N, C-alpha and C positions, 0 to 999 in steps of 0.2 A: 585364079590362084588360091583363093579362100576355100573353094570347093575341094581342091586337092588336099589341102591340110586337113579339112574336116573328114575326108574319106580315109586318110591314113591314120587318123586318131584311133587308138585302141578303145574299144567299148568297155565300160567299167564292169558290166555284168559278167561277161565271160572271164575276165581277169579275177573277179571275186570268187567265182565258182572254182577256178583253177587253184586259187590260194586255199580255199576250204578243203579241196580234195588233198592237197599237199599236207595241210595240218591234220586232217583225219588219218592219213597214212603214217605220219610221224607219231600220232597218238597211239595208233594200233601197234606200231613197232615197239614203243615203250611199254605198253600194257601187256603185250604178249611175250615179252622177253623174260628170261629166268630172273628170279630174285637173286640178290647178292648173298654171298655166304654169311656175311655179318648180320643179315636179316633173317636168319633161320628161326624156325618156330620154337618158342620156349613156352612150356606149360605155365598156366597161371599159378602163382605161388600161394601157399597157405602159411602165414607167418605167426610165430609166437615169440613174445619178448619177455625176458625175465631179468631182473637186476640182481647183482651179487657183488660181493667183495672180491677184489683181485687177491689171490693167495700171496701172503707175505707182505702186504701193504695195507694201508688204511683207505685206499682208493676204491671206489665202486665203479662198476661197468654195467652196461646193458648188453645182454647176449640176445641176439636175434636169430631165430631158427627158421629156415625155409623148409617146411615139412615135405614139400613136393620134390625138391631137388636134394634134400638131405644135406644142406649146407648151414654153417653157423658162422656169424661174424660177431665180434666183440667191439664195442665202441664206448668211449667215455666223453663227457663234456669238458671242454677246456674253457674255464671262465675268462681267461685273459684274452684269447682270440675269439671267444664266443662262437665256437664251432665244435662239431663232433669230430673226434679224432679216432681213426680206425686203429684198433689194437691187434686184431688178428682174424684169421679165417681158417676154418677147418671144413673138410668134406667128410661127413660122418660115414658115408658109404665106403670110402677108401679106408677110413680108420677101422671100421668093423671088419672089412676084408683082411686088413693087416693083423688084426687080433686073432683071427682064425688060422693064420698061416703058422706052421710050426717054426719054432725058433731054434737056431743052432748055437751051441755053446762054444 
């Protein structure tokens, strides 16, 4: 009776090899699949920051320009919440294209 149980027992080495092959197949599937759209390539930015007064107020802001993508954001420090607050965003490429477009009266 003991011999039959021993003979029917699954040997650990083939089971381990089968598990490794399955894991390797899963890893290959994940690595060879296409990347998600949200993970698209974005060029490395070159940034410049300048401070300035917000027109019409006594408040100052920091303007950060990404020279690679031609984008600008404006932020200011809120001492009460101790956080940067976003004030605005502009795409300079779009703005320059709009300035070249003829205006109708």
